[in-house]
N, CA, C and O of each residue as an XYZ file, in Angstrom:
492
protein
N     -46.186    -24.620    158.430
C     -44.588    -24.903    158.449
C     -44.051    -25.068    157.059
O     -44.674    -25.569    156.123
N     -43.011    -24.666    157.026
C     -42.002    -25.100    155.813
C     -41.483    -26.387    155.751
O     -41.201    -27.061    156.742
N     -41.330    -26.799    154.377
C     -41.067    -28.191    154.064
C     -39.603    -28.723    154.602
O     -38.766    -27.883    154.272
N     -38.981    -29.843    155.329
C     -37.665    -29.861    156.048
C     -37.021    -29.941    154.445
O     -35.862    -29.537    154.539
N     -37.327    -30.309    153.000
C     -35.860    -30.121    152.108
C     -36.154    -28.603    151.693
O     -35.605    -28.165    150.683
N     -37.357    -27.456    152.756
C     -36.936    -26.286    151.878
C     -35.924    -25.171    153.224
O     -35.744    -23.956    153.293
N     -35.569    -26.085    153.916
C     -34.898    -25.410    155.140
C     -33.169    -25.973    154.885
O     -32.629    -27.038    154.584
N     -32.766    -24.702    155.177
C     -31.177    -24.714    155.441
C     -30.490    -25.256    156.909
O     -30.498    -24.461    157.848
N     -29.914    -26.573    157.097
C     -29.782    -27.047    158.411
C     -27.924    -26.646    158.869
O     -27.427    -26.313    159.945
N     -27.317    -26.871    157.512
C     -25.857    -27.244    157.753
C     -25.116    -25.769    157.900
O     -25.195    -24.739    157.231
N     -24.371    -26.130    159.060
C     -23.172    -24.735    159.085
C     -22.616    -24.420    158.009
O     -22.765    -23.303    157.513
N     -21.776    -25.496    157.395
C     -21.090    -25.374    155.769
C     -21.856    -24.650    154.745
O     -21.309    -23.792    154.053
N     -23.503    -25.058    154.577
C     -24.041    -24.206    154.005
C     -24.704    -22.740    154.016
O     -25.077    -22.031    153.081
N     -24.717    -22.548    155.334
C     -24.807    -21.100    155.546
C     -23.495    -19.840    155.218
O     -23.563    -18.655    154.892
N     -22.263    -20.834    155.508
C     -21.177    -20.160    155.548
C     -21.094    -19.741    153.808
O     -20.900    -18.620    153.339
N     -21.280    -20.860    153.164
C     -20.930    -20.549    151.587
C     -22.148    -19.985    151.540
O     -22.311    -20.540    150.454
N     -23.208    -19.375    151.702
C     -24.268    -18.574    151.352
C     -23.721    -17.176    151.379
O     -23.655    -16.274    150.544
N     -23.298    -17.333    152.812
C     -22.332    -15.605    153.117
C     -21.678    -15.021    152.772
O     -21.559    -13.796    152.755
N     -20.618    -16.521    152.113
C     -18.996    -16.123    151.828
C     -19.608    -15.852    149.765
O     -19.135    -14.903    149.139
N     -20.089    -16.317    149.442
C     -20.371    -16.294    147.697
C     -21.794    -15.700    147.851
O     -21.900    -14.678    147.173
N     -22.603    -15.929    148.339
C     -23.914    -14.701    148.418
C     -23.908    -13.560    147.722
O     -22.899    -12.892    147.495
N     -25.217    -13.260    147.305
C     -25.613    -11.068    146.648
C     -26.399    -10.743    148.011
O     -27.553    -11.108    148.232
N     -25.736    -10.133    148.736
C     -27.025     -9.678    149.632
C     -27.677     -8.113    149.397
O     -27.127     -7.017    149.290
N     -28.848     -8.456    149.373
C     -29.781     -7.047    149.582
C     -30.461     -6.672    150.537
O     -30.697     -7.390    151.509
N     -30.914     -5.372    150.383
C     -31.403     -5.075    152.140
C     -32.473     -4.973    152.690
O     -31.983     -4.598    153.755
N     -33.453     -4.981    152.877
C     -34.771     -4.686    153.061
C     -34.893     -3.678    154.951
O     -34.194     -3.751    155.962
N     -35.972     -2.963    154.642
C     -36.007     -1.900    156.155
C     -35.995     -3.242    157.488
O     -35.314     -3.042    158.495
N     -36.557     -4.154    157.386
C     -36.684     -5.166    158.318
C     -35.632     -6.845    158.067
O     -35.798     -7.901    158.678
N     -34.847     -6.614    157.238
C     -34.011     -7.575    157.066
C     -33.138     -7.927    155.885
O     -33.592     -7.570    154.797
N     -31.996     -8.544    155.878
C     -31.171     -8.572    155.002
C     -31.438    -10.357    153.972
O     -31.725    -11.484    154.376
N     -31.204     -9.889    152.795
C     -31.580    -11.379    152.298
C     -29.780    -11.601    151.218
O     -29.070    -10.977    150.429
N     -29.849    -12.842    151.899
C     -28.560    -13.387    150.817
C     -29.225    -14.571    150.344
O     -29.942    -15.474    150.774
N     -28.551    -14.091    149.011
C     -28.821    -15.411    148.077
C     -27.835    -15.993    147.497
O     -26.823    -15.293    147.524
N     -27.643    -17.482    146.723
C     -26.971    -18.161    146.137
C     -27.632    -18.552    144.855
O     -28.853    -18.583    145.009
N     -27.327    -18.801    143.877
C     -27.647    -19.007    143.012
C     -27.437    -20.891    142.254
O     -26.748    -21.134    141.263
N     -28.054    -21.714    142.879
C     -27.345    -22.789    142.199
C     -28.257    -23.910    141.792
O     -28.851    -24.706    142.520
N     -28.249    -23.825    140.658
C     -30.013    -23.877    139.880
C     -29.454    -25.668    139.431
O     -30.319    -26.290    138.815
N     -28.554    -26.195    139.619
C     -28.296    -27.477    139.498
C     -28.849    -28.283    140.673
O     -28.852    -29.511    140.594
N     -29.341    -27.628    141.812
C     -29.534    -28.286    143.024
C     -31.559    -28.601    143.131
O     -32.137    -29.004    144.140
N     -32.211    -28.268    141.807
C     -33.296    -28.738    142.451
C     -34.208    -27.580    143.536
O     -34.409    -26.438    143.120
N     -34.576    -27.888    144.544
C     -35.466    -27.206    145.209
C     -34.991    -25.326    146.055
O     -34.027    -24.867    146.667
N     -35.663    -25.068    145.818
C     -34.985    -23.320    146.678
C     -34.944    -23.790    148.080
O     -35.836    -24.444    148.619
N     -33.826    -23.401    148.635
C     -33.896    -23.463    150.848
C     -33.625    -22.599    151.013
O     -33.161    -21.809    150.191
N     -33.852    -22.397    152.359
C     -34.191    -21.176    153.181
C     -33.718    -21.174    154.745
O     -34.189    -21.811    155.688
N     -32.707    -20.312    154.712
C     -32.405    -19.970    156.587
C     -32.699    -18.594    157.183
O     -32.987    -17.550    156.600
N     -32.524    -18.901    158.765
C     -33.055    -18.132    158.930
C     -31.771    -17.797    159.918
O     -31.093    -18.672    160.455
N     -31.510    -16.052    160.093
C     -30.314    -15.864    161.405
C     -30.930    -15.104    162.194
O     -31.122    -13.979    161.734
N     -31.423    -15.343    163.499
C     -32.110    -14.243    163.989
C     -30.992    -14.412    165.782
O     -31.121    -15.124    166.778
N     -29.971    -13.315    165.364
C     -29.459    -13.065    166.629
C     -29.936    -11.893    167.790
O     -30.582    -10.846    167.756
N     -29.033    -12.919    169.125
C     -29.461    -12.223    169.846
C     -29.521    -10.576    170.438
O     -30.018     -9.980    171.393
N     -28.869    -10.332    169.494
C     -28.978     -8.859    169.713
C     -30.512     -7.853    169.196
O     -30.875     -6.681    169.299
N     -31.155     -9.362    168.515
C     -32.450     -8.810    168.579
C     -33.269     -8.494    169.685
O     -33.840     -7.490    170.110
N     -33.128     -9.785    170.044
C     -34.367    -10.038    171.716
C     -33.242    -11.117    172.488
O     -32.764    -12.149    172.018
N     -33.073    -10.680    173.438
C     -32.103    -12.295    174.169
C     -33.648    -13.237    174.568
O     -33.570    -14.124    175.418
N     -34.678    -13.012    174.040
C     -35.840    -13.804    174.807
C     -35.984    -14.648    173.428
O     -36.452    -14.103    172.428
N     -35.519    -16.138    173.417
C     -35.859    -17.094    173.033
C     -37.223    -17.488    171.763
O     -37.306    -17.962    170.631
N     -38.479    -16.712    173.259
C     -39.662    -17.150    172.554
C     -39.801    -15.911    171.552
O     -40.845    -16.123    170.936
N     -39.372    -15.008    171.214
C     -39.112    -13.835    170.351
C     -38.556    -13.812    169.039
O     -38.998    -13.112    168.128
N     -37.845    -14.376    168.974
C     -36.944    -15.228    168.478
C     -37.101    -16.291    167.456
O     -36.761    -16.517    166.295
N     -37.952    -16.984    168.676
C     -39.078    -18.155    167.525
C     -40.099    -17.878    166.703
O     -40.535    -18.457    165.708
N     -40.406    -16.925    167.259
C     -41.739    -16.000    166.971
C     -41.553    -16.005    165.677
O     -42.093    -16.790    164.897
N     -40.372    -14.663    165.237
C     -40.196    -13.913    164.144
C     -39.414    -15.147    162.870
O     -39.391    -14.991    161.649
N     -38.841    -16.336    163.675
C     -38.344    -17.257    162.823
C     -39.734    -18.121    162.054
O     -39.679    -18.623    160.931
N     -40.769    -18.135    162.833
C     -41.972    -18.823    162.255
C     -42.305    -17.794    161.582
O     -42.409    -18.239    160.439
N     -42.575    -16.532    161.545
C     -43.176    -15.847    161.092
C     -42.638    -15.790    159.692
O     -43.455    -15.874    158.775
N     -40.959    -15.615    159.330
C     -40.906    -15.313    158.225
C     -40.986    -16.510    157.334
O     -41.362    -16.545    156.163
N     -40.508    -17.618    158.198
C     -40.884    -19.563    157.338
C     -42.007    -19.057    156.637
O     -41.887    -18.805    155.438
N     -43.749    -18.765    157.588
C     -44.631    -18.811    156.948
C     -44.833    -18.032    155.741
O     -45.584    -18.469    154.869
N     -44.145    -16.747    155.583
C     -43.829    -16.049    154.515
C     -43.344    -16.788    153.713
O     -44.082    -17.094    152.776
N     -42.223    -17.255    153.729
C     -41.917    -18.087    152.532
C     -42.416    -19.301    152.077
O     -42.118    -19.767    150.978
N     -43.233    -19.882    152.947
C     -44.238    -20.725    152.842
C     -45.291    -20.305    151.585
O     -45.279    -20.770    150.446
N     -45.941    -19.578    151.982
C     -47.144    -19.121    151.310
C     -47.031    -18.754    149.889
O     -47.850    -18.984    148.999
N     -45.405    -17.885    149.768
C     -45.193    -17.606    148.609
C     -43.918    -18.400    147.582
O     -43.089    -18.100    146.723
N     -44.474    -19.713    148.419
C     -43.087    -20.542    147.895
C     -43.417    -21.192    146.490
O     -42.543    -21.842    145.917
N     -44.594    -21.034    145.967
C     -44.839    -21.660    144.278
C     -45.020    -20.735    143.417
O     -45.620    -20.968    142.368
N     -44.567    -19.622    143.695
C     -43.975    -17.943    142.703
C     -42.388    -18.105    142.957
O     -41.618    -17.412    142.292
N     -41.900    -19.007    143.903
C     -40.305    -19.022    143.400
C     -39.688    -19.936    142.584
O     -40.091    -21.063    142.297
N     -38.563    -19.313    142.184
C     -38.453    -19.924    141.275
C     -36.700    -21.130    142.136
O     -36.056    -20.961    143.171
N     -36.608    -22.058    141.165
C     -36.121    -23.469    141.618
C     -34.750    -23.498    141.804
O     -34.230    -22.676    141.049
N     -33.895    -24.119    142.520
C     -32.689    -23.787    142.917
C     -31.586    -22.515    143.461
O     -30.413    -22.311    143.150
N     -32.351    -21.903    144.240
C     -32.068    -20.892    144.835
C     -31.913    -21.304    146.827
O     -32.777    -21.637    147.638
N     -30.496    -21.083    146.969
C     -30.507    -20.637    148.552
C     -30.372    -19.651    148.960
O     -29.471    -18.929    148.533
N     -31.427    -19.153    150.184
C     -32.004    -17.797    150.547
C     -31.295    -18.075    152.202
O     -31.409    -19.038    152.961
N     -30.425    -16.572    152.358
C     -30.415    -17.111    154.023
C     -31.168    -15.154    154.458
O     -30.791    -14.102    153.941
N     -32.268    -15.346    155.539
C     -32.700    -14.318    155.715
C     -31.742    -13.610    157.320
O     -31.766    -14.260    158.366
N     -31.211    -12.659    157.250
C     -30.180    -12.039    158.477
C     -31.252    -10.871    158.898
O     -31.676    -10.104    158.034
N     -31.590    -10.791    160.004
C     -32.970    -10.348    160.700
C     -33.028     -8.617    161.015
O     -31.859     -8.275    161.193
N     -33.396     -8.136    161.067
C     -32.842     -6.240    161.731
C     -34.039     -6.105    162.706
O     -34.990     -6.805    162.359
N     -34.214     -5.477    163.693
C     -34.590     -5.311    165.145
C     -35.889     -4.387    164.302
O     -36.613     -3.808    165.112
N     -36.107     -4.265    163.481
C     -37.268     -3.358    163.318
C     -38.712     -4.627    162.593
O     -39.923     -4.518    162.397
N     -38.111     -5.270    162.483
C     -39.194     -6.428    162.462
C     -40.397     -6.632    163.957
O     -41.573     -6.992    163.917
N     -39.672     -6.301    165.003
C     -40.426     -6.704    166.134
C     -41.989     -6.278    166.365
O     -42.114     -5.068    166.553
N     -42.867     -6.820    166.383
C     -43.982     -6.061    166.193
C     -44.460     -6.289    165.291
O     -45.689     -6.215    165.299
N     -44.021     -6.545    164.481
C     -44.967     -6.523    162.914
C     -45.591     -7.544    162.641
O     -45.246     -8.695    162.907
N     -46.662     -7.157    162.028
C     -47.825     -8.411    161.833
C     -47.147     -9.052    160.908
O     -45.963     -8.960    160.582
N     -48.298     -9.937    160.380
C     -47.988    -11.076    158.937
C     -47.919    -10.709    158.028
O     -47.000    -10.910    157.234
N     -49.058     -9.933    157.840
C     -49.336     -9.089    156.382
C     -48.199     -8.096    156.019
O     -47.856     -7.972    154.844
N     -47.608     -7.382    157.019
C     -46.427     -6.470    156.690
C     -45.366     -7.598    156.080
O     -44.987     -7.504    154.912
N     -45.000     -8.468    156.786
C     -43.728     -9.263    156.927
C     -43.844    -10.064    155.186
O     -42.942    -10.246    154.368
N     -45.308    -10.398    155.103
C     -45.038    -11.296    154.101
C     -45.003    -10.431    152.702
O     -44.575    -10.842    151.623
N     -45.646     -8.921    153.025
C     -45.672     -8.018    151.749
C     -44.313     -7.563    151.422
O     -44.052     -6.887    150.427
N     -43.118     -8.113    152.640
C     -41.934     -7.237    152.556
C     -41.103     -8.198    151.691
O     -40.436     -8.040    150.668
N     -41.495     -9.649    152.769
C     -40.314    -11.209    151.680
C     -41.202    -10.751    149.829
O     -40.472    -10.273    148.961
N     -42.191    -10.906    149.629
C     -42.988    -11.179    148.743
C     -41.707    -10.164    147.523
O     -41.152    -10.529    146.486
N     -41.658     -8.866    148.270
C     -41.585     -7.462    147.274
C     -39.740     -7.911    147.239
O     -39.214     -8.040    146.133
N     -38.966     -8.099    148.419
C     -37.612     -8.727    148.106
C     -37.360     -9.748    147.047
O     -36.290     -9.931    146.467
N     -38.423    -10.354    146.878
C     -38.183    -11.940    145.901
C     -38.555    -11.516    144.650
O     -38.002    -12.141    143.745
N     -39.360    -10.604    144.290
C     -39.991     -9.719    142.742
C     -38.147     -8.670    142.428
O     -37.565     -8.687    141.343
N     -37.687     -7.985    143.550
C     -36.738     -6.971    143.292
C     -35.093     -7.875    142.910
O     -34.190     -7.582    142.127
N     -35.275     -9.100    143.913
C     -33.806     -9.844    143.499
C     -33.644    -10.864    142.420
O     -32.643    -11.449    142.006
N     -35.358    -10.936    141.955
C     -35.369    -12.015    140.760
C     -35.530    -13.709    140.998
O     -35.029    -14.613    140.329
N     -35.990    -13.753    141.623
C     -35.760    -15.108    142.361
C     -37.703    -15.599    142.268
O     -38.106    -16.715    142.594
N     -38.498    -14.613    141.824
C     -39.890    -14.580    141.905
C     -40.080    -14.643    140.333
O     -39.764    -13.820    139.474
N     -40.804    -16.095    140.212
C     -41.257    -16.359    139.125
C     -42.030    -15.361    137.708
O     -42.001    -14.174    138.034
N     -42.473    -15.493    136.737
C     -42.816    -14.147    136.269
C     -44.377    -14.899    136.040
O     -44.299    -16.040    135.583
N     -45.604    -14.445    136.275
C     -46.675    -14.533    135.820
C     -47.417    -14.410    134.745
O     -47.373    -13.560    133.855
N     -48.217    -15.470    134.911
C     -48.476    -15.260    133.242
C     -49.739    -14.858    132.731
O     -50.769    -15.530    132.790
N     -49.619    -13.778    132.246
C     -51.114    -13.068    132.486
C     -51.839    -14.000    130.697
O     -51.397    -14.397    129.619
N     -53.325    -13.903    131.548
C     -54.515    -13.988    130.276
C     -54.663    -12.993    129.588
O     -54.875    -11.891    130.094
N     -54.583    -13.185    128.359
C     -55.086    -11.297    127.809
C     -56.089    -11.310    126.887
O     -56.058    -12.431    126.379
N     -57.055    -10.594    126.348
C     -57.377    -10.579    125.073
C     -57.062     -9.971    123.980
O     -57.405     -8.806    123.781
N     -56.556    -10.482    123.353
C     -55.829     -9.347    122.321
C     -57.637     -8.687    121.347
O     -58.800     -8.900    121.002
N     -56.614     -7.930    121.399
C     -57.840     -7.442    119.583
C     -57.056     -6.412    118.698
O     -57.545     -6.002    117.646
């Protein structure tokens, strides 16, 4: 489960991200990011419309799937970003591994993933 400090809850913040953020598209979700490095932890929000599914059970399952994918990759994400997931219908029926791979790929593409330190032997 994603910690409370990593979740966007205020409507004001959602609106700010939508208006000032930069959008990136994936086959299963859109990602809107806003760089606010002065404010510490990165935070994430999830928008899952009733157009995706009229059933709350399905929408909540998708939210939990995305939140867990973010939690698993949180240690590799730079601090100070607001990230908003705008879910598309194509995510319905996907397994955790597929969603996590796509989340990781999008974070790398957007440049909010920390650079991995490589240990190599020079010779």
